[in-house]
C-alpha positions in Angstrom: -0.5 -28.7 -117.3 -1.2 -25.5 -119.1 1.5 -23.3 -120.4 0.6 -20.3 -118.2 0.8 -22.4 -115.1 4.1 -23.8 -116.1 5.4 -20.3 -116.8 4.2 -19.1 -113.4 5.8 -22.0 -111.6 9.1 -21.5 -113.4 9.2 -17.8 -112.4 8.4 -18.7 -108.8 11.1 -21.4 -108.8 13.5 -18.9 -110.3 12.8 -16.4 -107.5 13.3 -19.2 -104.9 16.6 -19.9 -106.4 17.8 -16.3 -106.1 20.2 -15.2 -103.4 18.8 -14.1 -100.0 20.0 -10.6 -100.6 17.9 -10.3 -103.8 14.9 -11.6 -102.0 15.3 -9.1 -99.2 15.7 -6.3 -101.7 12.5 -7.3 -103.5 10.6 -7.7 -100.2 11.8 -4.3 -99.0 10.8 -2.7 -102.3 7.3 -4.1 -102.1 7.0 -3.1 -98.5 8.2 0.4 -99.4 5.7 0.7 -102.2 2.9 -0.4 -99.9 4.0 2.1 -97.2 4.3 5.0 -99.7 0.8 4.2 -101.1 -0.7 4.2 -97.6 1.1 7.5 -96.7 -0.1 9.1 -99.9 -3.6 8.0 -99.3 -3.5 9.3 -95.7 -1.9 12.6 -96.8 -4.5 13.1 -99.5 -7.3 12.5 -97.0 -5.8 14.9 -94.5 -5.2 17.5 -97.1 -8.8 17.2 -98.4 -10.1 17.5 -94.8 -7.9 20.5 -94.1 -9.0 22.2 -97.4 -12.7 21.5 -96.7 -12.2 23.0 -93.2 -10.4 26.0 -94.6 -13.1 26.7 -97.3 -15.9 26.2 -94.7 -14.2 28.6 -92.3 -13.8 31.2 -95.1 -17.4 30.9 -96.1 -18.4 31.0 -92.4 -16.3 34.1 -91.9 -17.8 35.8 -95.0 -21.3 34.9 -93.9 -20.6 36.2 -90.4 -19.3 39.5 -91.7 -22.3 39.9 -94.0 -24.6 39.0 -91.2 -23.0 41.7 -89.0 -23.2 44.2 -91.8 -26.9 43.5 -92.4 -27.7 43.6 -88.7 -25.8 47.0 -88.4 -28.0 48.4 -91.3 -31.2 47.1 -89.6 -30.1 48.6 -86.3 -29.5 51.9 -88.0 -32.9 51.8 -89.7 -34.5 51.0 -86.3 -32.7 53.8 -84.6 -33.8 56.3 -87.3 -37.4 54.9 -87.1 -37.3 55.5 -83.3 -36.5 59.2 -84.0 -39.5 59.5 -86.2 -41.8 57.6 -83.9 -40.8 59.5 -80.8 -41.1 62.8 -82.6 -44.5 62.0 -84.0 -45.9 60.9 -80.6 -44.8 64.3 -79.2 -46.5 66.1 -82.0 -49.8 64.2 -81.5 -49.6 64.9 -77.8 -49.1 68.6 -78.6 -52.0 68.6 -80.9 -54.3 67.0 -78.3 -53.3 69.7 -75.8 -53.2 72.8 -78.0 -54.9 72.0 -81.4 -54.0 73.9 -84.5 -53.1 77.6 -84.4 -54.9 78.2 -87.7 -51.8 79.4 -89.4 -50.9 77.6 -92.6 -47.8 77.2 -94.8 -47.2 75.9 -98.2 -46.2 72.2 -98.4 -42.9 71.3 -100.1 -44.4 68.0 -101.3 -48.0 68.8 -102.3 -49.7 71.8 -103.8 -51.6 72.5 -100.6 -51.2 74.6 -97.5 -50.5 72.6 -94.3 -51.3 73.6 -90.7 -48.2 75.3 -89.2 -47.6 72.3 -86.9 -47.8 69.8 -89.7 -45.4 72.0 -91.9 -42.9 71.7 -89.1 -43.4 67.9 -89.1 -42.9 67.9 -92.9 -39.6 69.9 -92.6 -38.4 67.5 -89.9 -39.2 64.4 -91.9 -37.5 65.8 -95.0 -34.4 66.9 -93.1 -33.8 63.6 -91.3 -34.6 61.5 -94.4 -32.3 63.5 -96.6 -29.5 63.5 -94.1 -29.7 59.7 -93.6 -29.8 58.9 -97.3 -26.9 61.2 -98.1 -24.7 59.9 -95.3 -25.3 56.2 -95.8 -24.7 54.0 -98.8 -27.0 51.4 -97.3 -30.2 53.3 -97.6 -31.7 53.5 -101.1 -34.6 55.6 -99.9 -36.5 56.7 -96.8 -40.1 57.6 -96.5 -42.9 58.3 -94.0 -46.4 57.2 -95.1 -49.6 58.1 -93.2 -53.0 56.5 -92.9 -55.9 58.4 -94.7 -56.7 61.7 -92.9 -54.0 61.0 -90.3 -51.7 63.9 -91.1 -53.5 67.2 -92.1 -57.0 68.3 -92.8 -55.9 69.8 -96.1 -54.9 66.5 -97.6 -56.3 63.0 -97.3 -53.3 60.8 -98.4 -49.9 62.1 -97.3 -46.5 60.6 -97.9 -42.9 61.9 -98.0 -40.2 59.9 -99.8 -36.6 60.7 -100.6 -34.3 58.4 -102.6 -30.6 58.8 -103.4 -31.2 60.9 -106.5 -33.7 63.2 -104.6 -31.1 63.7 -101.8 -28.4 64.5 -104.3 -30.6 67.1 -106.1 -32.3 68.6 -103.1 -35.7 67.2 -104.1 -38.5 65.4 -102.3 -41.4 63.4 -103.7 -44.8 61.8 -102.7 -45.1 58.0 -102.9 -48.6 58.2 -104.2 -52.1 57.7 -102.7 -53.0 55.3 -99.9 -54.6 53.0 -102.5 -51.2 52.5 -104.1 -49.3 51.5 -100.9 -51.9 50.7 -98.2 -52.2 47.0 -99.3 -48.6 46.4 -100.0 -46.7 44.1 -97.7 -44.0 46.7 -96.8 -46.7 49.0 -95.4 -49.6 46.7 -94.5 -47.6 44.2 -92.3 -46.2 46.8 -90.0 -49.4 48.9 -89.9 -51.6 45.9 -89.1 -49.3 44.2 -86.5 -48.0 47.5 -85.1 -44.6 45.9 -85.1 -41.5 46.3 -87.3 -41.7 44.4 -90.6 -39.1 43.3 -93.1 -39.7 42.2 -96.7 -37.9 39.3 -98.4 -34.9 40.3 -100.5 -35.8 41.7 -103.9 -34.0 43.4 -106.8 -34.6 47.0 -107.7 -32.6 48.6 -110.6 -30.0 45.8 -110.3 -29.5 46.2 -106.6 -30.4 43.6 -104.0 -32.3 45.1 -101.1 -34.9 44.6 -98.4 -37.5 47.1 -97.1 -37.9 47.7 -93.4 -41.1 49.2 -92.1 -41.8 50.6 -88.6 -45.3 51.7 -87.5 -46.1 55.1 -86.1 -48.6 54.4 -83.3 -50.4 56.9 -81.1 -53.0 56.1 -78.5 -53.2 52.5 -79.7 -53.9 53.4 -83.3 -51.7 53.1 -86.3 -51.1 56.6 -87.8 -48.6 55.5 -90.5 -45.3 53.8 -91.2 -41.7 54.8 -91.4 -40.3 53.0 -94.4 -36.6 52.5 -95.3 
């Protein structure tokens, strides 16, 4: 018989020879250790599950709040677009009924004279865009872009754009010629589909944003886009 086996048997025999009170104490201790181990394992498992649920709930809450915020901004953009769209339709209807008066006024955006009716439209666009950009931190800029020859006989490509800096300084700018924006997704998608369009998120000057475009349609034809 090997030494280890003899040693093990001697320990077992020694334990058997112990008093019953000692044996009960040892058994109770072992059982207690087992119970504590199981309880710790269960508690750890429950704590982990609770923590995961709490973290998930917090992320879900943040996502929900951000979603509500984004939806609110998009709703605001759509409401502003509706103002432009309804106004432009009325102006096109007025032109169909009355035509131009022949009176012209100097444009605030271009070095040209606009028909009186179109100068009123320009003033309206500038006023609404400036007010919206000044009053909302969510709008980096607002513009109205037209199809070629869709605005005034004195200018082929007409755009009005106001960003935060322009609004603060009382300025207004052109967004360039049709060739520079007509093929871009933010303009083309809405103009072609005659439905609202949203770009994927992108970064501009360190700020994450999206662009929303809403078509200006009259008599089934796209006249331009509201862009915000």
